[in-house]
C-alpha angles and dihedrals in degrees: 000000000000089000090047092050093047091046091054092052092048094044097051108021094153091063091061100045094096092050089052090048094049092049093043095050093045094047091039091055092052092043094048089048092053097043092045095047092045090049090047091051092049092049091046093050090052094049097041096052095033095110094046094047091063092052122090096205126004121208118189130175120263118167096359140023121271123248111207088213095051107140090217088075091067101080125141114291098027111129100176143345131211126192115219128199135192125198142177123224140166112255115214128181132154091275109024143043131185148116120282136179122238128208129186118244112236112245093228110068089213089066093054113108093196130064127224111242101174139004123012141301116262112262096183144014092276094072139064138177128211142185121263093252094057090044091052097047092050099039093245128158129181108279096033118138116234134188117212118199122187092200092244100083100280114123123179122187111212139169124231099240101177151340126254134198110236093184094235125140122237090250097055088085093225112190124239107277143167130204121218143155118293088250093059098043091046092053091054095040101046122190127047127339123272092229143355117225112215122204114202123216121257114283093018121117116238088217091058093050093045089053091051094045089047091053092047097049098035111177093349094082143020107238121188138149114262091250094054091046089051092050090049093053091045093050090059091062097041092076092057091051091047088054090050090050091051091051093049091047090053088060090045085054090054090050088050091052091053090046090053090058090051091049095048093047090048092053092044091055093043093051091048089053092047097050090114091050091047090047091051089051090052091048092054093052108276110145123224089252091056093050090050092048092050089055091047092047090054089053091047092052091046090048093051095046093043093048092049091050088047094052092051090046094047094048089050093048092047091050092050092046092049089053092050091048091053096250108155115248089235088062093057103124126190111196104208098190093048093047091047090054091049092053091049091051090049089055094045094049090052092050092046092051090053096051099084094048089045089053090053091050090053094055096055113108118224096241095044091049092050093048101038129104097237105231111011099102100023114132097357095122123066115211117247090224091057091049094048094043092045092049092047093049092046094051092046092047091046089054089051091051091051092047090049089059097042101042087034109235126142093199091054088050092050091050089048089049092053094049093046092046087055090051095046090052089055092048095046093082088062097038102045096063088060090049089048092053092047093050091039090065089071089060091082086079087068095064121223094340089052095050091048092048092052091047093049092049091049095042092085105023093175093055092044092049092051091050093050094043091073091054090046091060095048095044093041094055091045094050091043090060094042093053092043091050094046091048091048089049094049092043090051092047091051090049092049090049089057094049097043121049091197133053092210132014124177112183141154103248095178097062090223102092098078114198122006116271110274115271095010096121093049089047092055094043089050090063116100115257102020138089110206130189132184120244120205119228149162142199119263146145127244133212143134097249107350129028114260113141121065113223143159113247117208126195124217126219134179087269093056092044088061092066095043126097097198131049117275120229117279124239109293092024134102129200114214131186118261094250091056092048091050093046093054094036094234133168131202109286095022116136115259123193116213113190121196130174096327094324126103125197125186116207135166120259107253124222089230118114089204094120092060089067096051098056116243098343131118116229127212135154119281089248093058090044089057089060089060097040120000091192097044108164124216107286102167145028122221122193140182122204123229091220123011090212086071092060094109092054094044097048090046087058095046099049097067090054091061100048096096095054115055093182091072120094124202116207140144142103091293092058094054092041093053092052093046095045093049090055092046094047093048092049093047092049093051093046093047090049090053093048089049087076089065090047090054090053089050092052090048085056093054092050089049094051090049093047093051091044090052090054093054092043095052093117093044090052090050092052091051088051090050090050090057106270105145123224091252091055092048091051088050091052090057092043092051092046090052092044087051092054090047091048091053092051092043097049096045091044090051092049092050093042093054090051096046092039093053094045093047092051091046090054094047094049092042089056093052089042097239126135115257124229108194112218125179113198096219092177093055092046090049087053092050090051094048091049091050090050091048092047090050091052090047089051091056096059099090096040090047092052090050093049092050097040099077120078118236095247094047093050095049089050094060118106 
């Protein structure tokens, strides 16, 4: 039987290409995931523990601060000590502003875990160096002047003197950071050092010195060798990369599930086409067990070959991806055990997918096989067991989904979703033929080629359903995530709109900036998608009987009311932030005294929560503001977005306008929405890209089904050519048939995805007790369907060429 299996593979290699592709892609995805994450983990461990690995003994504070002159540091074997500080400061340049971390540069070049790539090392507190990532994100170049502000009144002007390579990949998520002299970092950090690096004398063991220092400090300090300290820091990040690996392997499992459908369908078609060959084997003495063994051996050989190809492909892709991500070549890690398990799983999935077709081959009797028309009745009957099991799982899963929303419990909903999805997969073989007939009715608009394509697709509904099922899985998962993400985005936007009465508020919260920068209101209003108005304001203090809290007071006008979503305070009222109300123990209607420059005004506390949306400002009417400051200049900008979905674009346009004035604060619903939307969009893009692998495998399956069908319809194609069908029309028949199969998978996948995405979002928001706004991104769903149709047409190119290549006379002459 091994010779028979090998002979089949050698005789018809083209028929098994799709199986090999499906296996190779699935195994390659898993292999690439394991190699890439292992390499990333190796690179991350090296970079995270880089500083500690160059320290002999690391001493860090525990219960009390460290004193660099502590006599307990001078134990036997200590050659030198160096105190090291870290600090955080606000970085300001003419075009950028943001918080950065600062680290001191070790005095000994041998202790520096980063290399200078351009410029010069700092020689005093007036110079710093940074890594290229920080420089790019903040628009810095060597020679730029920077102001560092610790937030407590200490400002240090410095010059960017050079760039360093910190040996960190792009994916490590390293924060913005500068490196300077100990003098500079200490002045910004204040207090005692974060660690003391101990250098041991020649011939002395770091472990020995660490033990003695540990005994000397006791519980006052954490004393470890540099190697142990590096391992401890590295261990903290390994858990994150392990979680990443698990998530990526979950997507690889989805790709494997889709591949199993392609494999099973391929073997079903091949066995149907080889019924005469199987019958002949049975007639010459082959037992049923031998026939089954032959099919399983074919699957085993294909699994081994496909898995090996997948491993090579996966390692190559991981190596390329690591290079793009900036992971050092020396960090490339190939985990042999994990890859071995991946290959074995690939082989087992292939064999398991072939078991059912092998069982059907074993049940064929010799005489019926020799007399049967190979494919006429294949797959027309759905098993009762499959219908009963599918219905039961779907009902049970549906109950779980409903319970997850009502209880509410996301985990219950997930369990119900898995059960119902299993039931739906079992039912699809019975449901998809009906969808195929419904969509096939539109093929009449394609003329003769369209009607032929519909007839071909419906000729074997079981085969067509199995082919489309793989695409249903891929499209369904993609659409589920798209609908869930869109609903989450809409729900969060609605929640933010309720919490913030303004989309955008730009206000001087320090009370020191005076009037707004000239032209700021016009610059904001000129941006696409926002209406901006100026708001007059003044500096004052607030209290119940005597002034005690400094605050910016803003005055509303009819123009400002037009951009608000909540009612402004009435005349004689003042809206205050919650923290002020709590500090002064106020209640609605209580008298509140606002004191300006020698003028005091007493107003009632309004019930409006308007001030919570405009940062730390108080809000009154323009009339009441005039009592405090008759010539109050514009002190804020309020804005309303035309479409909250454009928040990211609008906020990105506003931020550069505020860089030059660090007293201005940007808040509002649009700011929060932009940050949340960016995270959701990034996550959705990554997940859809991962699920696209499963979609590619499904499309390969469509092409494979068409290719095998073309082989068995060779005489039929020749007859059509003889009756006048042109080659172009025959290619169109195959293309339309492929598009029809893709349309079935796409439409059903979209319907299921909308349902699962909506229920998943409902369960999630019910659990966090937030209202749900269902949003279906019809544009994205339309794009998914168009891509599915385009992929289906693309998959038909090779089968169509094969069908149209033979001449009518040559094809009719084939035996």
